[in-house]
VEXLUM-842574 format. One line per 2 residues: number of its first residue (from 1); for each residue x, y, z of N, C-alpha, C, O, CB. Coordinates in steps of 0.1 Angstrom, whole numbers, plus 5000, padded with zeros to 4 digits. Glycine has a CB too. Layout:
NUM) X/Y/Z/X/Y/Z/X/Y/Z/X/Y/Z/X/Y/Z ~ ... $
This chain:
1) 6355/4745/0658/6365/4752/0650/6361/4755/0637/6359/4745/0630/6378/4745/0650 ~ 6359/4767/0632/6357/4770/0618/6369/4768/0611/6380/4768/0617/6351/4784/0616 $
3) 6368/4766/0597/6380/4765/0589/6389/4777/0590/6401/4776/0589/6376/4762/0574 ~ 6382/4789/0591/6390/4801/0592/6398/4802/0605/6410/4806/0605/6381/4813/0591 $
5) 6391/4799/0616/6399/4801/0629/6410/4790/0629/6420/4793/0634/6389/4799/0641 ~ 6407/4778/0624/6417/4768/0624/6429/4771/0616/6441/4768/0619/6411/4755/0620 $
7) 6426/4776/0604/6437/4781/0595/6445/4792/0601/6457/4791/0601/6431/4787/0582 ~ 6438/4802/0608/6446/4812/0615/6454/4806/0625/6466/4810/0627/6436/4823/0621 $
9) 6449/4797/0634/6457/4793/0645/6470/4785/0639/6481/4787/0644/6447/4783/0655 ~ 6468/4777/0629/6479/4769/0624/6490/4779/0618/6502/4778/0621/6474/4759/0612 $
11) 6485/4789/0610/6495/4797/0603/6503/4806/0614/6515/4808/0613/6487/4807/0593 ~ 6495/4810/0624/6502/4818/0635/6512/4810/0642/6523/4815/0646/6491/4824/0645 $
13) 6508/4797/0645/6517/4789/0653/6530/4787/0645/6541/4787/0651/6511/4775/0656 ~ 6528/4784/0632/6540/4782/0624/6549/4793/0623/6562/4792/0624/6537/4777/0611 $
15) 6543/4805/0622/6551/4818/0622/6558/4821/0635/6570/4824/0636/6542/4830/0619 ~ 6550/4819/0646/6556/4821/0660/6567/4812/0663/6577/4816/0669/6544/4820/0670 $
17) 6566/4799/0659/6576/4789/0662/6590/4793/0655/6601/4791/0660/6571/4775/0657 ~ 6588/4797/0642/6600/4801/0635/6606/4813/0640/6618/4814/0642/6598/4802/0620 $
19) 6597/4823/0643/6603/4836/0649/6611/4833/0663/6622/4838/0665/6591/4846/0653 ~ 6604/4824/0671/6611/4821/0683/6625/4814/0682/6634/4816/0690/6602/4812/0691 $
21) 6625/4806/0670/6638/4799/0668/6649/4808/0663/6661/4805/0664/6636/4787/0657 ~ 6645/4819/0657/6655/4829/0651/6660/4825/0637/6670/4830/0632/6667/4830/0661 $
23) 6653/4815/0631/6657/4810/0618/6649/4818/0607/6637/4823/0609/6654/4794/0617 ~ 6656/4819/0596/6649/4825/0584/6641/4815/0576/6642/4802/0578/6660/4832/0575 $
25) 6633/4820/0567/6625/4811/0558/6635/4802/0550/6632/4790/0549/6616/4818/0548 ~ 6646/4808/0546/6655/4800/0538/6661/4789/0546/6663/4778/0540/6665/4809/0534 $
27) 6665/4791/0558/6671/4781/0567/6662/4770/0569/6666/4759/0569/6675/4788/0580 ~ 6648/4773/0572/6639/4764/0575/6636/4755/0562/6634/4743/0562/6626/4770/0580 $
29) 6635/4762/0551/6633/4756/0538/6644/4746/0535/6642/4735/0530/6633/4766/0527 ~ 6657/4749/0538/6667/4739/0535/6666/4727/0544/6669/4716/0540/6681/4746/0536 $
31) 6662/4729/0556/6661/4718/0565/6649/4709/0563/6649/4697/0566/6661/4723/0579 ~ 6638/4715/0558/6626/4708/0557/6624/4702/0543/6616/4693/0542/6615/4717/0561 $
33) 6631/4708/0533/6628/4703/0519/6617/4710/0513/6613/4706/0502/6625/4688/0519 ~ 6612/4720/0518/6601/4728/0513/6607/4742/0508/6618/4746/0513/6590/4731/0523 $
35) 6600/4748/0499/6606/4760/0494/6602/4772/0503/6592/4771/0509/6601/4763/0479 ~ 6610/4783/0503/6607/4794/0511/6593/4800/0507/6586/4805/0516/6617/4804/0510 $
37) 6590/4800/0495/6577/4806/0491/6565/4798/0497/6555/4804/0501/6576/4806/0475 ~ 6566/4785/0497/6557/4775/0502/6555/4778/0517/6544/4779/0522/6561/4760/0500 $
39) 6566/4779/0524/6567/4782/0539/6560/4795/0542/6552/4796/0551/6581/4783/0544 ~ 6563/4805/0533/6557/4818/0535/6541/4817/0534/6534/4824/0542/6562/4828/0525 $
41) 6536/4810/0524/6522/4809/0522/6515/4801/0534/6504/4804/0537/6519/4802/0509 ~ 6523/4792/0540/6518/4785/0552/6517/4795/0563/6507/4795/0571/6527/4774/0556 $
43) 6526/4803/0565/6526/4812/0576/6517/4823/0575/6512/4828/0585/6540/4818/0578 ~ 6514/4827/0563/6503/4839/0561/6490/4834/0558/6480/4841/0555/6507/4848/0548 $
45) 6488/4819/0560/6475/4814/0559/6470/4812/0545/6458/4808/0543/6466/4823/0567 ~ 6477/4815/0535/6472/4814/0521/6471/4799/0517/6462/4796/0509/6481/4821/0511 $
47) 6479/4791/0522/6478/4776/0519/6477/4768/0533/6483/4772/0543/6491/4771/0511 ~ 6469/4758/0533/6469/4749/0544/6479/4737/0542/6476/4729/0533/6455/4744/0547 $
49) 6489/4736/0550/6498/4724/0548/6492/4711/0551/6482/4711/0558/6511/4726/0556 ~ 6498/4700/0545/6494/4687/0549/6500/4684/0563/6509/4692/0568/6499/4677/0538 $
51) 6496/4673/0569/6501/4670/0582/6516/4666/0580/6524/4669/0589/6494/4658/0589 ~ 6520/4660/0569/6534/4656/0567/6542/4669/0565/6554/4670/0569/6536/4647/0554 $
53) 6537/4679/0558/6544/4691/0556/6546/4698/0570/6557/4704/0573/6537/4701/0547 ~ 6536/4698/0578/6538/4704/0591/6549/4697/0599/6557/4704/0606/6524/4705/0599 $
55) 6549/4684/0599/6559/4676/0606/6573/4680/0601/6582/4680/0609/6556/4661/0605 ~ 6574/4682/0588/6587/4686/0582/6592/4699/0587/6604/4701/0590/6587/4686/0567 $
57) 6582/4708/0588/6586/4722/0593/6590/4722/0608/6600/4726/0611/6574/4732/0592 ~ 6581/4715/0616/6585/4716/0630/6597/4707/0634/6603/4709/0644/6573/4711/0638 $
59) 6599/4697/0626/6611/4689/0628/6623/4698/0626/6633/4697/0633/6611/4677/0618 ~ 6623/4706/0616/6634/4716/0613/6635/4725/0624/6646/4730/0626/6632/4723/0599 $
61) 6624/4729/0631/6624/4739/0641/6628/4733/0655/6629/4740/0665/6611/4747/0642 ~ 6629/4719/0655/6631/4713/0668/6620/4714/0678/6622/4715/0690/6644/4718/0674 $
63) 6608/4714/0673/6596/4714/0681/6593/4701/0688/6596/4690/0683/6583/4718/0672 ~ 6588/4701/0700/6585/4690/0709/6575/4681/0701/6566/4686/0694/6579/4694/0723 $
65) 6576/4667/0704/6568/4658/0697/6553/4661/0699/6545/4660/0690/6571/4644/0701 ~ 6549/4664/0712/6536/4667/0715/6529/4678/0707/6518/4677/0702/6535/4670/0729 $
67) 6537/4689/0706/6533/4700/0698/6532/4697/0683/6524/4702/0676/6541/4712/0700 ~ 6542/4689/0679/6542/4686/0664/6529/4678/0661/6523/4679/0651/6554/4678/0661 $
69) 6526/4669/0670/6514/4660/0668/6501/4669/0668/6492/4667/0660/6513/4649/0678 ~ 6500/4679/0677/6489/4688/0678/6487/4696/0664/6476/4697/0659/6491/4697/0690 $
71) 6498/4701/0660/6497/4710/0648/6494/4701/0636/6487/4705/0627/6511/4718/0645 ~ 6500/4689/0635/6497/4680/0624/6482/4676/0624/6476/4676/0614/6506/4668/0625 $
73) 6477/4673/0636/6463/4670/0637/6454/4682/0633/6444/4680/0627/6460/4666/0652 ~ 6459/4694/0637/6451/4706/0633/6451/4708/0618/6441/4711/0613/6457/4719/0640 $
75) 6462/4706/0612/6463/4707/0597/6453/4697/0591/6446/4700/0581/6477/4704/0591 ~ 6453/4684/0596/6444/4674/0591/6429/4679/0592/6421/4678/0583/6445/4660/0598 $
77) 6426/4685/0604/6412/4689/0606/6408/4700/0598/6397/4701/0593/6410/4692/0621 ~ 6417/4710/0595/6413/4722/0587/6411/4717/0572/6402/4721/0566/6424/4732/0587 $
79) 6421/4709/0568/6420/4704/0554/6407/4696/0552/6400/4698/0542/6433/4694/0549 ~ 6403/4688/0561/6391/4680/0561/6379/4689/0561/6370/4686/0554/6390/4670/0572 $
81) 6379/4699/0569/6368/4708/0570/6366/4716/0558/6354/4719/0554/6370/4718/0582 ~ 6377/4721/0551/6376/4730/0540/6374/4722/0527/6372/4728/0516/6388/4739/0540 $
83) 6376/4709/0527/6376/4701/0514/6362/4699/0509/6361/4698/0497/6383/4688/0517 ~ 6352/4699/0517/6339/4696/0513/6328/4699/0523/6331/4699/0535/6337/4682/0509 $
85) 6316/4702/0519/6306/4704/0528/6302/4692/0537/6297/4693/0547/6293/4710/0521 ~ 6306/4680/0531/6303/4667/0538/6316/4659/0538/6321/4654/0528/6291/4659/0531 $
87) 6322/4657/0549/6335/4651/0551/6333/4637/0556/6326/4635/0566/6345/4659/0561 ~ 6338/4626/0549/6337/4614/0555/6351/4609/0560/6361/4607/0552/6332/4604/0545 $
89) 6352/4607/0573/6364/4603/0579/6366/4588/0577/6359/4580/0584/6365/4607/0595 ~ 6374/4584/0568/6376/4570/0565/6390/4566/0568/6399/4574/0566/6372/4567/0551 $
91) 6392/4554/0572/6406/4548/0573/6415/4555/0581/6427/4553/0580/6411/4547/0560 ~ 6411/4563/0591/6420/4570/0600/6423/4561/0611/6433/4565/0619/6414/4583/0605 $
93) 6417/4550/0613/6419/4543/0626/6411/4547/0637/6409/4559/0639/6433/4544/0630 ~ 6405/4537/0645/6395/4542/0655/6401/4550/0666/6395/4560/0671/6389/4529/0661 $
95) 6414/4547/0670/6419/4555/0681/6422/4570/0676/6419/4580/0683/6432/4550/0686 ~ 6427/4571/0664/6429/4584/0658/6417/4592/0656/6417/4604/0659/6436/4584/0644 $
97) 6406/4586/0653/6393/4592/0651/6388/4597/0663/6383/4608/0664/6383/4582/0645 ~ 6390/4589/0675/6386/4594/0688/6394/4606/0691/6388/4616/0697/6389/4584/0698 $
99) 6407/4607/0688/6415/4618/0691/6411/4631/0683/6412/4642/0687/6430/4614/0688 ~ 6407/4628/0670/6402/4639/0662/6389/4646/0668/6387/4658/0668/6399/4634/0648 $
101) 6381/4636/0673/6368/4641/0679/6371/4649/0691/6365/4660/0694/6359/4630/0682 ~ 6381/4644/0699/6385/4651/0712/6390/4665/0708/6387/4674/0716/6396/4643/0720 $
103) 6397/4667/0698/6402/4680/0694/6391/4690/0690/6391/4701/0694/6412/4679/0682 ~ 6381/4684/0683/6369/4693/0680/6362/4696/0692/6357/4708/0694/6360/4686/0670 $
105) 6360/4687/0702/6353/4690/0715/6361/4700/0722/6355/4709/0728/6351/4676/0723 ~ 6374/4700/0722/6383/4709/0731/6381/4723/0726/6382/4732/0733/6398/4706/0730 $
107) 6377/4725/0712/6375/4738/0707/6361/4742/0706/6357/4751/0699/6382/4740/0693 ~ 6352/4735/0713/6337/4738/0713/6333/4743/0727/6338/4738/0737/6329/4725/0709 $
109) 6324/4752/0727/6318/4756/0740/6307/4748/0744/6303/4747/0756/6315/4769/0740 ~ 6300/4742/0734/6288/4733/0738/6288/4721/0728/6288/4722/0716/6273/4741/0738 $
111) 6288/4709/0734/6286/4696/0727/6273/4690/0730/6271/4686/0741/6297/4687/0731 ~ 6265/4689/0720/6251/4683/0722/6251/4670/0714/6254/4669/0702/6239/4693/0716 $
113) 6246/4660/0720/6246/4646/0714/6232/4640/0715/6226/4640/0726/6257/4636/0721 ~ 6227/4634/0704/6215/4627/0705/6218/4612/0700/6224/4610/0689/6203/4634/0696 $
115) 6214/4602/0707/6216/4588/0704/6203/4581/0703/6196/4579/0713/6224/4582/0714 ~ 6199/4576/0691/6187/4569/0690/6189/4553/0687/6179/4545/0688/6179/4575/0678 $
117) 6201/4550/0684/6203/4536/0680/6213/4530/0691/6212/4518/0694/6209/4534/0666 ~ 6222/4538/0696/6232/4532/0706/6233/4543/0717/6229/4555/0716/6246/4529/0699 $
119) 6239/4540/0728/6242/4549/0738/6253/4558/0733/6263/4553/0727/6246/4541/0752 ~ 6252/4572/0734/6262/4580/0729/6276/4577/0736/6277/4573/0747/6259/4594/0731 $
121) 6286/4579/0728/6300/4575/0732/6304/4580/0746/6311/4572/0753/6309/4581/0722 ~ 6301/4593/0749/6305/4599/0761/6298/4593/0773/6302/4595/0784/6303/4613/0760 $
123) 6287/4586/0770/6279/4579/0781/6282/4564/0783/6277/4558/0792/6264/4581/0777 ~ 6290/4559/0774/6292/4544/0774/6302/4540/0785/6311/4547/0788/6297/4539/0760 $
125) 6299/4528/0790/6309/4522/0800/6320/4516/0791/6318/4515/0778/6301/4510/0809 ~ 6330/4512/0798/6342/4507/0790/6339/4494/0784/6344/4491/0773/6354/4505/0799 $
127) 6330/4485/0790/6327/4472/0784/6318/4475/0771/6320/4470/0760/6319/4461/0795 ~ 6308/4484/0773/6299/4487/0762/6307/4493/0750/6305/4488/0739/6288/4497/0766 $
129) 6316/4502/0753/6324/4509/0742/6333/4498/0735/6333/4497/0723/6334/4520/0748 ~ 6339/4489/0743/6347/4478/0738/6340/4470/0727/6345/4467/0716/6352/4470/0749 $
131) 6327/4466/0731/6319/4458/0722/6316/4466/0709/6316/4460/0698/6306/4454/0730 ~ 6313/4479/0710/6310/4487/0699/6321/4487/0689/6320/4486/0677/6306/4500/0704 $
133) 6334/4490/0695/6346/4490/0686/6349/4477/0681/6352/4476/0669/6358/4496/0694 ~ 6347/4466/0688/6350/4452/0683/6341/4448/0672/6345/4440/0664/6349/4442/0695 $
135) 6329/4454/0670/6320/4451/0660/6326/4455/0647/6321/4451/0636/6307/4457/0662 ~ 6336/4464/0647/6341/4470/0634/6357/4467/0633/6363/4470/0622/6338/4486/0634 $
137) 6362/4461/0643/6377/4459/0643/6380/4446/0649/6375/4443/0660/6385/4470/0649 ~ 6388/4438/0642/6391/4424/0648/6404/4424/0656/6407/4415/0665/6392/4414/0636 $
139) 6413/4435/0654/6425/4434/0660/6423/4439/0675/6419/4451/0677/6436/4443/0653 ~ 6424/4431/0685/6422/4435/0699/6430/4446/0704/6426/4453/0713/6423/4423/0709 $
141) 6442/4448/0699/6451/4459/0703/6445/4472/0699/6444/4481/0707/6465/4457/0696 ~ 6439/4473/0686/6433/4485/0681/6420/4487/0689/6416/4499/0691/6431/4484/0667 $
143) 6413/4478/0692/6402/4479/0700/6404/4484/0714/6397/4493/0719/6395/4466/0701 ~ 6415/4480/0720/6419/4484/0733/6422/4499/0733/6419/4507/0741/6431/4476/0738 $
145) 6430/4503/0722/6434/4516/0720/6423/4526/0719/6423/4537/0724/6444/4517/0709 ~ 6414/4522/0710/6402/4530/0708/6393/4532/0720/6387/4542/0722/6393/4524/0697 $
147) 6392/4521/0728/6384/4521/0740/6390/4531/0750/6383/4539/0756/6383/4507/0745 ~ 6404/4529/0751/6410/4539/0761/6408/4553/0756/6406/4562/0765/6425/4535/0762 $
149) 6409/4555/0744/6408/4569/0739/6394/4575/0742/6392/4586/0746/6410/4570/0723 ~ 6383/4566/0740/6370/4570/0744/6368/4573/0758/6362/4583/0762/6360/4560/0739 $
151) 6374/4565/0767/6373/4566/0781/6381/4579/0785/6377/4586/0795/6379/4553/0789 ~ 6391/4583/0778/6398/4597/0781/6389/4607/0777/6388/4617/0785/6411/4598/0773 $
153) 6382/4606/0766/6372/4617/0763/6362/4619/0773/6358/4630/0776/6367/4614/0750 ~ 6357/4607/0778/6347/4608/0789/6352/4615/0801/6345/4624/0807/6342/4595/0792 $
155) 6363/4611/0805/6369/4618/0817/6372/4632/0815/6369/4640/0824/6383/4611/0821 ~ 6376/4637/0804/6378/4651/0800/6365/4658/0800/6364/4670/0805/6384/4652/0787 $
157) 6354/4651/0796/6341/4657/0794/6335/4660/0808/6331/4671/0811/6332/4649/0786 ~ 6335/4650/0817/6328/4651/0830/6336/4660/0839/6330/4665/0849/6326/4638/0835 $
159) 6349/4662/0836/6357/4672/0845/6359/4685/0839/6365/4694/0845/6370/4666/0848 ~ 6352/4687/0827/6354/4700/0821/6348/4712/0829/6337/4711/0835/6348/4699/0808 $
161) 6354/4723/0829/6349/4735/0835/6347/4746/0826/6343/4757/0830/6358/4739/0846 ~ 6350/4744/0813/6348/4755/0803/6340/4752/0791/6340/4759/0782/6361/4760/0798 $
163) 6332/4740/0791/6323/4737/0781/6311/4729/0786/6312/4723/0797/6330/4729/0770 ~ 6300/4730/0779/6287/4723/0783/6285/4711/0774/6287/4711/0762/6276/4733/0781 $
165) 6281/4700/0781/6277/4688/0774/6262/4685/0777/6258/4684/0788/6287/4676/0779 ~ 6255/4683/0766/6240/4679/0767/6239/4666/0760/6241/4665/0748/6230/4690/0761 $
167) 6237/4655/0767/6236/4642/0762/6223/4636/0763/6218/4633/0774/6246/4634/0769 ~ 6217/4632/0751/6203/4627/0751/6203/4613/0744/6208/4612/0733/6192/4636/0745 $
169) 6197/4603/0751/6196/4590/0745/6181/4586/0746/6174/4589/0756/6205/4579/0752 ~ 6176/4579/0736/6163/4574/0736/6162/4561/0744/6172/4553/0744/6158/4573/0722 $
171) 6150/4558/0750/6149/4545/0757/6150/4534/0746/6156/4524/0750/6135/4544/0764 ~ 6146/4536/0734/6148/4526/0724/6162/4521/0722/6164/4509/0720/6142/4531/0711 $
173) 6171/4531/0723/6185/4527/0721/6190/4518/0733/6198/4509/0731/6195/4541/0721 ~ 6184/4520/0745/6187/4512/0756/6182/4498/0755/6188/4488/0761/6181/4518/0769 $
175) 6172/4496/0747/6167/4482/0744/6175/4474/0734/6172/4463/0731/6152/4483/0740 ~ 6184/4481/0728/6194/4473/0719/6204/4467/0729/6213/4474/0735/6201/4483/0708 $
177) 6202/4454/0730/6209/4447/0741/6224/4444/0738/6228/4433/0734/6202/4433/0744 ~ 6233/4454/0739/6246/4452/0735/6254/4443/0745/6255/4447/0757/6253/4466/0734 $
179) 6259/4433/0740/6267/4424/0749/6260/4415/0759/6266/4407/0765/6276/4432/0758 ~ 6247/4416/0760/6238/4408/0769/6234/4416/0781/6239/4427/0783/6246/4396/0773 $
181) 6225/4411/0789/6219/4418/0800/6228/4423/0810/6226/4433/0816/6208/4410/0806 ~ 6239/4416/0813/6248/4420/0824/6255/4432/0820/6256/4441/0828/6258/4409/0826 $
183) 6259/4433/0807/6266/4446/0802/6256/4457/0803/6259/4468/0807/6270/4444/0786 ~ 6243/4455/0799/6234/4466/0799/6230/4470/0813/6227/4482/0815/6222/4462/0791 $
185) 6229/4461/0822/6227/4465/0837/6238/4475/0841/6235/4485/0847/6227/4451/0847 ~ 6250/4471/0838/6261/4481/0841/6259/4494/0834/6261/4504/0840/6275/4476/0838 $
187) 6256/4493/0821/6254/4506/0814/6243/4514/0820/6245/4526/0821/6251/4502/0799 ~ 6232/4508/0823/6221/4516/0828/6225/4523/0841/6222/4534/0843/6208/4507/0829 $
189) 6231/4515/0850/6235/4520/0863/6245/4532/0861/6245/4542/0868/6242/4508/0871 ~ 6253/4531/0851/6263/4542/0848/6255/4555/0843/6259/4566/0846/6273/4538/0837 $
191) 6244/4552/0836/6236/4564/0832/6229/4570/0844/6228/4583/0845/6225/4559/0821 ~ 6225/4563/0853/6218/4568/0865/6229/4576/0873/6226/4587/0878/6212/4556/0874 $
193) 6241/4571/0875/6251/4578/0882/6254/4591/0875/6256/4601/0882/6264/4569/0884 ~ 6255/4592/0862/6258/4604/0855/6246/4614/0856/6248/4626/0858/6262/4602/0840 $
195) 6234/4609/0855/6222/4617/0855/6220/4624/0869/6215/4635/0870/6209/4608/0851 ~ 6224/4617/0879/6222/4622/0893/6235/4628/0900/6235/4631/0912/6217/4611/0902 $
197) 6245/4630/0891/6258/4635/0897/6257/4650/0900/6265/4655/0908/6269/4632/0887 ~ 6246/4657/0895/6245/4671/0898/6256/4680/0891/6258/4691/0896/6247/4672/0913 $
199) 6261/4675/0880/6271/4683/0873/6264/4691/0863/6259/4686/0853/6281/4673/0866 ~ 6263/4705/0865/6256/4714/0855/6262/4714/0842/6256/4720/0833/6255/4727/0861 $
201) 6275/4710/0840/6281/4711/0827/6281/4698/0819/6285/4697/0808/6297/4716/0828 ~ 6275/4688/0826/6274/4675/0819/6260/4670/0822/6258/4664/0833/6285/4664/0822 $
203) 6251/4672/0813/6237/4669/0815/6232/4658/0807/6235/4657/0795/6229/4681/0812 ~ 6226/4648/0814/6221/4636/0807/6206/4635/0807/6199/4636/0817/6226/4624/0814 $
205) 6200/4632/0795/6186/4631/0794/6181/4619/0786/6189/4613/0779/6180/4643/0787 ~ 6169/4615/0788/6164/4603/0781/6150/4606/0776/6143/4614/0782/6164/4590/0790 $
207) 6147/4601/0764/6133/4602/0759/6126/4589/0761/6130/4579/0754/6133/4606/0744 ~ 6117/4588/0769/6109/4575/0772/6102/4570/0760/6098/4579/0751/6099/4577/0784 $
209) 6101/4557/0758/6094/4552/0746/6080/4555/0747/6073/4554/0736/6096/4537/0746 ~ 6073/4559/0758/6059/4563/0758/6057/4578/0754/6046/4582/0753/6053/4561/0771 $
211) 6067/4585/0751/6066/4599/0747/6061/4600/0733/6068/4595/0724/6079/4606/0749 ~ 6050/4607/0730/6046/4608/0716/6055/4618/0709/6059/4628/0714/6031/4614/0715 $
213) 6059/4614/0697/6069/4621/0689/6062/4624/0675/6054/4617/0670/6082/4613/0688 ~ 6068/4635/0669/6064/4639/0656/6075/4642/0647/6074/4647/0636/6055/4651/0656 $
215) 6087/4638/0652/6100/4639/0645/6106/4625/0644/6103/4617/0653/6111/4648/0651 ~ 6114/4622/0633/6119/4609/0632/6134/4609/0628/6137/4607/0617/6112/4602/0621 $
217) 6143/4612/0638/6157/4613/0634/6162/4599/0629/6159/4589/0635/6165/4617/0646 ~ 6170/4599/0619/6174/4587/0613/6187/4582/0618/6191/4571/0615/6175/4588/0599 $
219) 6195/4591/0626/6209/4587/0630/6212/4594/0643/6205/4604/0647/6220/4591/0619 ~ 6221/4588/0650/6227/4594/0661/6236/4606/0656/6243/4604/0646/6235/4584/0670 $
221) 6236/4617/0663/6245/4628/0658/6250/4636/0670/6245/4636/0681/6237/4637/0649 ~ 6261/4644/0667/6267/4653/0676/6268/4667/0671/6270/4668/0659/6280/4648/0680 $
223) 6265/4677/0679/6267/4691/0674/6278/4698/0682/6279/4696/0695/6253/4699/0675 ~ 6286/4705/0675/6296/4713/0682/6294/4728/0678/6297/4733/0668/6310/4708/0677 $
225) 6288/4734/0689/6284/4748/0687/6274/4749/0676/6266/4741/0673/6296/4757/0686 ~ 6277/4760/0668/6269/4761/0655/6278/4759/0643/6276/4764/0632/6261/4775/0654 $
227) 6289/4751/0646/6299/4750/0635/6299/4737/0628/6302/4737/0616/6313/4752/0641 ~ 6295/4726/0634/6296/4713/0628/6286/4703/0634/6282/4703/0645/6310/4708/0630 $
229) 6282/4695/0625/6273/4683/0629/6280/4671/0625/6286/4670/0614/6258/4683/0622 ~ 6281/4661/0634/6288/4648/0631/6279/4636/0633/6272/4636/0644/6301/4646/0639 $
231) 6279/4627/0624/6271/4615/0626/6278/4603/0621/6286/4604/0611/6257/4617/0620 ~ 6276/4592/0627/6282/4579/0621/6275/4573/0611/6262/4572/0612/6284/4569/0632 $
233) 6281/4568/0600/6275/4560/0591/6280/4546/0593/6289/4544/0601/6277/4565/0576 ~ 6275/4536/0585/6280/4522/0587/6294/4521/0583/6301/4513/0589/6272/4513/0578 $
235) 6300/4529/0574/6313/4527/0570/6322/4539/0572/6334/4538/0569/6314/4524/0555 ~ 6317/4550/0578/6326/4562/0581/6319/4571/0591/6307/4569/0595/6330/4569/0567 $
237) 6326/4582/0594/6320/4592/0602/6318/4605/0593/6328/4610/0587/6328/4595/0615 ~ 6306/4610/0592/6303/4621/0583/6303/4634/0592/6298/4634/0603/6290/4619/0576 $
239) 6310/4645/0587/6310/4658/0593/6305/4668/0584/6310/4670/0572/6325/4661/0598 ~ 6295/4675/0588/6289/4686/0580/6291/4700/0586/6289/4702/0598/6273/4683/0578 $
241) 6296/4709/0578/6299/4722/0584/6291/4733/0576/6291/4745/0580/6315/4725/0583 ~ 6283/4729/0566/6275/4739/0558/6265/4745/0569/6258/4737/0575/6268/4733/0545 $
243) 6264/4758/0570/6255/4764/0580/6241/4760/0579/6234/4757/0589/6256/4780/0579 ~ 6235/4758/0567/6221/4754/0566/6220/4740/0572/6210/4737/0578/6216/4755/0552 $
245) 6230/4731/0569/6228/4717/0575/6230/4717/0590/6223/4709/0597/6238/4708/0568 ~ 6239/4724/0595/6241/4725/0609/6229/4731/0616/6225/4726/0627/6254/4732/0613 $
247) 6223/4741/0610/6211/4747/0616/6200/4737/0617/6192/4737/0627/6207/4759/0608 ~ 6199/4729/0607/6188/4719/0606/6189/4709/0618/6180/4705/0624/6188/4710/0592 $
249) 6202/4705/0621/6204/4695/0632/6202/4703/0646/6198/4697/0655/6218/4689/0631 ~ 6206/4715/0646/6204/4724/0658/6189/4723/0662/6186/4721/0673/6209/4738/0656 $
251) 6181/4726/0652/6166/4726/0654/6160/4713/0658/6151/4712/0666/6159/4731/0641 ~ 6166/4703/0652/6162/4690/0655/6166/4686/0669/6159/4678/0676/6167/4680/0645 $
253) 6177/4690/0674/6182/4687/0687/6173/4694/0697/6170/4689/0708/6197/4692/0689 ~ 6170/4706/0694/6161/4715/0704/6148/4707/0705/6142/4707/0716/6158/4730/0698 $
255) 6142/4701/0694/6130/4694/0695/6132/4682/0704/6123/4678/0712/6125/4691/0681 ~ 6143/4674/0703/6146/4663/0711/6148/4667/0726/6145/4660/0735/6158/4656/0706 $
257) 6153/4679/0728/6155/4684/0741/6141/4686/0748/6140/4683/0759/6162/4697/0742 ~ 6132/4691/0740/6119/4693/0746/6111/4680/0749/6102/4680/0757/6111/4701/0736 $
259) 6116/4668/0743/6109/4656/0746/6116/4649/0758/6110/4639/0763/6109/4648/0734 ~ 6127/4652/0761/6135/4644/0771/6133/4648/0785/6130/4659/0789/6149/4645/0768 $
261) 6135/4638/0794/6136/4640/0808/6151/4641/0812/6160/4634/0806/6129/4628/0816 ~ 6154/4651/0820/6168/4653/0824/6171/4650/0839/6163/4651/0848/6171/4667/0820 $
263) 6184/4647/0841/6188/4645/0855/6180/4635/0863/6177/4624/0858/6187/4659/0862 ~ 6176/4639/0876/6168/4629/0884/6155/4625/0878/6150/4614/0881/6165/4633/0897 $
265) 6149/4633/0869/6136/4629/0863/6138/4618/0853/6129/4611/0849/6130/4642/0856 ~ 6150/4616/0848/6154/4606/0839/6155/4593/0845/6155/4583/0839/6165/4609/0831 $
267) 6157/4592/0858/6160/4580/0865/6149/4569/0864/6152/4558/0861/6163/4583/0879 ~ 6136/4573/0866/6126/4562/0865/6127/4554/0852/6126/4542/0852/6112/4567/0866 $
269) 6129/4561/0841/6131/4554/0828/6143/4544/0828/6142/4533/0824/6132/4564/0817 ~ 6155/4550/0833/6167/4541/0834/6164/4530/0843/6168/4518/0840/6180/4550/0839 $
271) 6158/4532/0854/6155/4521/0864/6146/4511/0858/6148/4499/0861/6149/4526/0876 ~ 6136/4515/0850/6127/4505/0844/6134/4495/0834/6132/4483/0834/6116/4513/0837 $
273) 6143/4502/0826/6150/4494/0817/6160/4485/0825/6162/4473/0821/6158/4504/0808 ~ 6167/4491/0835/6175/4483/0842/6169/4470/0849/6175/4460/0850/6181/4491/0852 $
275) 6157/4472/0854/6150/4461/0860/6147/4451/0850/6148/4439/0853/6137/4465/0866 ~ 6143/4455/0838/6141/4444/0828/6153/4436/0825/6152/4424/0824/6136/4450/0815 $
277) 6165/4443/0824/6177/4435/0822/6181/4427/0834/6187/4416/0832/6188/4445/0818 ~ 6178/4431/0846/6182/4424/0858/6173/4411/0858/6177/4400/0862/6180/4433/0871 $
279) 6161/4412/0854/6152/4400/0853/6157/4390/0843/6156/4378/0845/6137/4404/0849 ~ 6163/4395/0832/6169/4386/0823/6180/4378/0827/6182/4367/0823/6172/4394/0811 $
281) 6189/4385/0836/6200/4378/0841/6196/4367/0851/6205/4359/0854/6209/4388/0848 ~ 6184/4367/0856/6180/4357/0866/6172/4345/0859/6169/4335/0866/6171/4363/0876 $
283) 6170/4347/0846/6162/4336/0839/6172/4324/0837/6167/4314/0832/6157/4341/0825 $
């Protein structure tokens, strides 16, 4: 979603909802606590409202909670995207961050992911994902919620019929023994199942550790069409939307694609790693 398209979608939705309600700007202003002039600017796209302002407006219009949440989330996304060329998503909570990413994915035709330190989120098993979230959050309730949100994203991705997912992991990332060998055996078997599922819209690849490389990606990253690149830092999630930055990551991903084995040809690498972990469980 570009900032322009997101802004247009939000302003149009606010206008259409008010028009459908039969209320005037003055009536909505009185109920929402906002001025008619401000509401007009929201509806014509001159201003992007905060999530709280959106909730005030839709509450006045009697809009359903699910639609209110969607529009408030859209407002957050547009404001974050337009605020800076590099957005750091901090303090939003792990579950909400997963939901934010899901909204970005839902508005993208192609999601490309490269994982060089950990298994990419959409490829993670529930146990693997839970351990990743638990490393940053002590509250088990929040960890459970974030894990459930990630599993929902996975189910939506593998069942999608209108977008393409290309997921690449390095063999080196698989040797990071998350949770112990039993967890990793399960994770590798999950990767084999995904790689051999024959789903043309969800493609899984691996770069074997024996493959010569001349590029040195420093982080795991996701690409959403030609609109945004996202990568995790130790303290936040960074989102870049400047075209020159996104293009650089696109070119890097294409180079990684040329190094990877996909589908059934990726299985020997996964099986080799799995056998190593199985041997560790028998020690």
